[in-house]
C-alpha positions, 0 to 999 in steps of 0.5 A: 051726023049732019050739020044741023045736029052739030049746030043744035049740040053747040047751041045747047052746050053754050047754055051750060052755066059756068061752074056746072056740067052736063053730059053727052047723053043728057044733051042727046036726050034733050035734042030728041036723040036719047041713044046718040051720046057718042054723036054728041061727043064727036060733035064736041070734038070739033066744036067752035072755040066759043062752045064750052066743051069742057062742061060736057062730060061722061054720064059717070061724072068723069072727064073724057078730056083730061086737058079740060080739068084746069078750065073747070077748076077755074070755074070752081068745079072740084075734080079728083082723079078726073072725077067731078066732085058733087057731080049730082049737085052741079049737074045741069040737065037741059031737060029741066033747065031749058 
């Protein structure tokens, strides 16, 4: 995974509005790499502090990082057993929104 890809992931993740979530796969697809969701996850694992990594979750609507639950709840996102409530309703699709 090169630095340009990482920077693109970070730039796109910064666009996710508060109270909304996107997925690793949606970001990968929006960047033109539909089969690289794991690379997005790796990039998010070491992202700068100004990147809202807590807003990027698995495609099943489950938090990959339990520590992000409080950040999302502070933004008004409902969570039950690490699963996003109303996932389809608050899903931010970069292909439609950017």
